[in-house]
C-alpha positions as CSV (number, residue, x, y, z in Angstrom):
1,M,0.0,0.0,0.0
2,K,1.3,3.5,-0.8
3,S,1.9,5.7,2.1
4,K,-1.0,7.9,3.2
5,D,1.2,11.0,2.7
6,I,1.7,10.1,-1.0
7,I,-2.1,9.5,-1.5
8,E,-3.0,12.8,0.2
9,K,-0.6,14.7,-2.1
10,T,-1.9,12.9,-5.2
11,L,-5.5,13.9,-4.4
12,E,-4.7,17.5,-3.5
13,S,-2.6,18.0,-6.6
14,Y,-5.8,18.1,-8.7
15,N,-6.8,21.7,-9.3
16,D,-10.4,21.2,-8.4
17,I,-9.5,19.7,-5.0
18,F,-6.8,22.3,-4.3
19,A,-9.0,25.2,-5.2
20,D,-11.9,23.9,-3.1
21,I,-9.6,23.4,-0.1
22,V,-8.3,27.0,-0.3
23,N,-11.7,28.5,-1.0
24,V,-13.3,26.9,2.0
25,L,-10.5,27.2,4.5
26,L,-9.3,30.7,3.5
27,F,-12.4,32.3,1.9
28,K,-15.3,30.7,3.9
29,G,-16.6,28.9,0.8
30,K,-16.5,31.8,-1.7
31,R,-15.3,30.7,-5.1
32,I,-12.4,33.1,-5.2
33,I,-9.9,30.7,-6.8
34,T,-10.9,28.7,-9.9
35,E,-9.3,25.5,-11.3
36,D,-8.0,27.2,-14.4
37,S,-6.3,29.9,-12.4
38,L,-3.9,27.4,-10.8
39,T,-0.7,26.0,-12.3
40,D,1.8,23.6,-10.7
41,A,4.7,25.2,-8.8
42,Q,8.1,23.8,-8.0
43,P,7.8,22.0,-4.7
44,F,11.5,21.7,-4.2
45,S,14.0,24.1,-2.6
46,Y,17.4,23.8,-1.0
47,Y,19.1,24.8,2.2
48,K,22.3,24.2,4.1
49,N,22.0,22.3,7.4
50,W,24.0,22.7,10.6
51,N,27.1,21.0,9.0
52,R,26.8,23.1,5.9
53,K,25.6,20.2,3.7
54,V,23.1,21.1,1.0
55,R,19.7,19.5,1.6
56,T,16.5,19.3,-0.4
57,Q,13.2,20.3,1.2
58,E,10.0,19.4,-0.6
59,R,6.5,20.8,0.0
60,D,3.6,18.4,-0.2
61,V,1.7,20.4,-2.9
62,A,2.4,23.8,-4.4
63,K,0.5,25.9,-6.9
64,H,0.8,29.3,-8.5
65,W,-2.5,31.3,-8.5
66,Q,-2.5,33.3,-11.7
67,N,-4.5,36.0,-13.4
68,G,-3.6,35.3,-17.0
69,Q,0.2,35.3,-17.2
70,I,0.5,37.3,-14.0
71,R,1.2,35.4,-10.8
72,I,-1.0,36.6,-7.9
73,A,0.2,34.3,-5.2
74,F,2.0,31.1,-4.4
75,L,-0.1,28.6,-2.4
76,G,1.2,25.5,-0.6
77,I,-0.3,22.7,1.3
78,E,1.4,20.6,4.0
79,N,-0.3,17.5,5.5
80,Q,0.1,16.4,9.1
81,T,-1.3,13.4,10.9
82,E,0.5,14.3,14.2
83,P,1.1,17.7,15.7
84,E,4.8,18.8,15.2
85,R,6.5,21.2,17.5
86,E,8.9,22.5,14.9
87,M,6.3,23.1,12.2
88,P,6.8,26.9,12.2
89,L,10.5,26.4,11.4
90,R,9.6,24.1,8.5
91,I,7.1,26.5,7.1
92,I,9.3,29.6,7.4
93,G,11.9,27.5,5.5
94,Y,9.5,26.7,2.7
95,D,8.1,30.2,2.5
96,G,11.5,31.9,2.7
97,A,12.8,29.8,-0.2
98,A,9.7,30.6,-2.2
99,Y,10.2,34.4,-1.6
100,R,13.9,34.1,-2.4
101,S,13.2,32.4,-5.7
102,Q,11.3,35.5,-6.9
103,L,14.5,37.6,-6.9
104,P,15.9,37.9,-10.4
105,P,19.7,37.5,-10.9
106,K,21.6,40.5,-9.7
107,R,22.8,41.5,-13.2
108,K,19.2,41.4,-14.4
109,R,17.9,43.2,-11.3
110,K,19.9,46.3,-12.1
111,K,18.3,46.6,-15.5
112,L,14.7,46.3,-14.3
113,D,12.8,49.4,-13.7
114,E,11.7,49.8,-10.1
115,R,8.1,49.4,-11.2
116,E,8.8,46.1,-12.8
117,K,10.0,44.6,-9.5
118,T,6.7,43.1,-8.4
119,Y,6.6,40.2,-6.0
120,Y,3.7,38.0,-4.9
121,P,2.7,36.6,-1.5
122,I,3.3,33.1,-0.2
123,I,0.6,31.3,1.7
124,T,0.9,27.8,3.3
125,L,-2.0,25.8,4.7
126,V,-1.2,23.0,7.2
127,L,-4.0,20.4,7.0
128,Y,-4.1,18.4,10.2
129,F,-5.7,15.0,9.7
130,G,-5.6,14.0,13.4
131,T,-8.9,12.9,15.1
132,K,-7.9,12.3,18.7
133,Q,-7.0,15.8,19.7
134,K,-6.7,19.2,18.1
135,W,-3.4,20.6,17.1
136,N,-1.6,21.3,20.4
137,K,1.8,22.4,19.2
138,N,3.4,25.7,18.3
139,L,1.7,28.0,15.9
140,S,4.4,30.7,15.6
141,L,8.1,31.2,15.5
142,K,8.2,32.9,18.9
143,D,6.6,29.9,20.5
144,I,9.8,27.9,19.7
145,I,12.7,30.2,20.0
146,T,14.2,31.5,23.3
147,I,14.5,35.3,23.1
148,P,16.3,37.5,25.6
149,S,14.0,40.3,26.8
150,E,16.4,42.9,25.6
151,I,16.0,42.0,21.9
152,E,12.5,40.7,21.8
153,H,11.1,43.9,20.3
154,F,13.4,43.4,17.3
155,V,12.6,39.8,16.6
156,S,10.0,39.3,13.9
157,D,7.4,36.6,14.5
158,Y,6.1,34.2,11.9
159,K,2.7,32.5,12.3
160,I,1.5,29.4,10.5
161,N,-2.0,28.5,9.3
162,V,-3.2,25.2,10.8
163,F,-6.6,23.7,10.0
164,N,-8.1,21.0,12.2
165,L,-10.0,19.1,9.6
166,A,-11.9,16.8,12.0
167,W,-13.2,19.8,13.9
168,L,-14.5,21.8,10.9
169,S,-18.1,23.1,11.4
170,D,-20.9,21.6,9.4
171,N,-21.2,24.9,7.6
172,D,-17.5,24.7,6.5
173,I,-17.8,21.1,5.5
174,N,-20.9,21.8,3.4
175,G,-18.9,24.5,1.7
176,F,-16.7,21.9,0.0
177,Q,-17.9,21.2,-3.6
178,S,-15.2,18.7,-4.5
179,D,-14.5,15.1,-3.4
180,F,-12.6,16.6,-0.4
181,K,-15.9,16.9,1.4
182,E,-15.9,13.1,1.8
183,V,-12.6,13.4,3.6
184,A,-13.8,16.1,6.0
185,L,-17.0,14.1,6.7
186,Y,-15.0,10.9,7.4
187,L,-12.6,12.6,9.7
188,K,-15.4,14.3,11.7
189,A,-17.3,11.1,12.0
190,K,-14.2,9.3,13.2
191,R,-13.6,12.0,15.8
192,L,-17.2,11.8,17.1
193,G,-17.3,8.0,17.0
194,T,-20.3,8.0,14.6
195,K,-20.8,6.2,11.3
196,Y,-19.6,7.8,8.1
197,Q,-22.4,7.7,5.6
198,G,-21.0,9.4,2.5
199,T,-22.8,11.8,0.2
200,Q,-24.8,11.1,-3.0
201,K,-22.5,13.1,-5.2
202,D,-20.6,11.3,-7.9
203,L,-16.9,11.1,-7.1
204,D,-14.7,12.9,-9.6
205,H,-11.6,11.1,-8.3
206,A,-12.9,7.8,-7.1
207,I,-9.7,5.9,-7.3
208,E,-7.8,8.4,-5.2
209,I,-10.6,8.8,-2.7
210,L,-10.9,5.0,-2.2
211,D,-7.2,4.7,-2.0
212,L,-7.1,7.4,0.8
213,F,-10.0,5.8,2.7
214,Y,-8.2,2.5,2.6
215,A,-5.1,4.1,4.0
216,M,-7.0,6.0,6.7
217,S,-9.2,3.1,7.8
218,N,-7.1,0.0,6.8
219,D,-10.5,-1.5,5.7
220,N,-9.8,-3.9,2.8
221,S,-13.3,-3.3,1.5
222,Y,-12.3,0.1,0.1
223,K,-9.3,-1.5,-1.7
224,E,-11.5,-4.2,-3.2
225,I,-13.9,-1.6,-4.6
226,E,-11.0,0.4,-5.9
227,D,-9.6,-2.7,-7.6
228,E,-12.9,-3.3,-9.3
229,L,-13.0,0.3,-10.6
230,R,-9.4,0.0,-11.9
231,A,-10.4,-3.2,-13.8
232,Q,-13.0,-1.2,-15.8
233,T,-11.6,-0.2,-19.1
234,I,-14.1,2.6,-20.0
235,E,-13.4,5.7,-17.9
236,P,-17.1,6.9,-17.5
237,Q,-17.9,3.6,-15.8
238,R,-15.8,4.7,-12.8
239,R,-18.5,7.0,-11.5
240,I,-19.5,6.0,-8.0
241,K,-21.0,7.6,-4.9
242,M,-19.5,7.3,-1.4
243,C,-23.0,6.5,0.0
244,E,-23.1,3.5,-2.3
245,V,-19.6,2.4,-1.1
246,T,-20.5,2.7,2.6
247,Q,-23.8,0.9,2.1
248,R,-22.1,-2.0,0.3
249,I,-19.5,-2.2,3.0
250,R,-22.2,-2.3,5.7
251,N,-24.1,-5.0,3.7
252,E,-21.0,-7.1,3.3
253,G,-20.2,-6.7,7.0
254,R,-23.8,-7.7,7.9
255,Q,-23.6,-10.8,5.7
256,E,-20.2,-11.8,7.1
257,G,-21.6,-11.4,10.6
258,E,-24.6,-13.5,9.8
259,K,-22.4,-16.2,8.3
260,T,-20.1,-16.2,11.3
261,A,-23.1,-16.5,13.7
262,I,-24.5,-19.4,11.7
263,N,-21.2,-21.2,11.7
264,K,-20.9,-20.7,15.5
265,I,-24.5,-22.1,16.1
266,S,-23.8,-25.0,13.8
267,T,-20.6,-25.8,15.7
268,I,-22.3,-25.6,19.1
269,L,-25.2,-27.9,18.0
270,T,-22.8,-30.3,16.5
271,K,-20.8,-30.5,19.7
272,L,-23.9,-31.0,21.8
273,L,-25.2,-33.7,19.5
274,A,-21.8,-35.5,19.5
275,A,-21.8,-35.4,23.3
276,G,-25.3,-36.9,23.5
277,K,-26.6,-33.7,25.1
278,T,-29.9,-33.7,23.2
279,E,-31.8,-32.0,25.9
280,E,-29.3,-29.0,25.9
281,M,-29.4,-29.0,22.1
282,N,-33.2,-28.8,22.0
283,K,-33.1,-26.0,24.6
284,A,-30.6,-24.1,22.5
285,I,-32.8,-24.4,19.5
286,Q,-35.9,-23.2,21.4
287,D,-34.4,-20.7,23.9
288,R,-32.6,-17.8,22.3
289,E,-31.1,-16.5,25.6
290,Y,-29.7,-20.0,26.3
291,L,-28.2,-20.1,22.8
292,K,-26.7,-16.7,23.3
293,K,-25.1,-17.9,26.6
294,L,-23.6,-20.9,24.8
295,M,-22.3,-18.6,22.0
296,D,-20.7,-16.3,24.6
297,E,-19.0,-19.3,26.2
298,Y,-17.9,-20.6,22.8
299,Q,-16.4,-17.2,22.0
300,K,-14.2,-17.4,25.1
């Protein structure tokens, strides 16, 4: 199975998913960013670590938001399953590299008119997939570093944008128009300990959603349905709704449970008959409570 991190990145790399996430989390559901205004951005950058070796750092997903040929902003997404204390250091590293990359070479910089030197903002969204507790680690640079009081006024802070997906309001979740709504609904249901039902919307990225749900739940049923869809050779046949998926899984679980119960009852009656305990066998057939007691004992 591919790692959950890779699956999350694959899903979020689709422009409709990426735009939907940003529109809901930053703009409260307003359709500010469109799919066709996004282009893929370079997720890699470089830095020197403590022993001066050059290292590569890679964002999970990065896009340029453009108006025609003009870049308006650079948007990045980072996925986290566990809270991370050093997250502000990571984000400032990513964002700083993205700002630095906007500088033209020095020789070209001198030739540019001052009005031509336009730069765009960098925004990074940290999507927290945890369901047991909200993000409880640092949210700004000053939360991490130790600053002598004499120089605190001169130290700039840097805050990060963390979104607790499992704690999104119903209003926010309903603002999603893409397949990411299923992810938000699933995480919230898992946090609350309720059953995830799925919506009646056709999935646009069924393979990726089923792959992600398999990774999040470790339920082979999602993988089986995904494999069935992959086996279909005609692309339009891959349309499926998550409510259909969850209903099928429940039905299969119910059937499996009934099959297991029947096998247990058959085993108990066979043992009673072999032991010549016909009276107990007849009682088990007629008395449901007595049969349940025997099944509980058999379970042990």
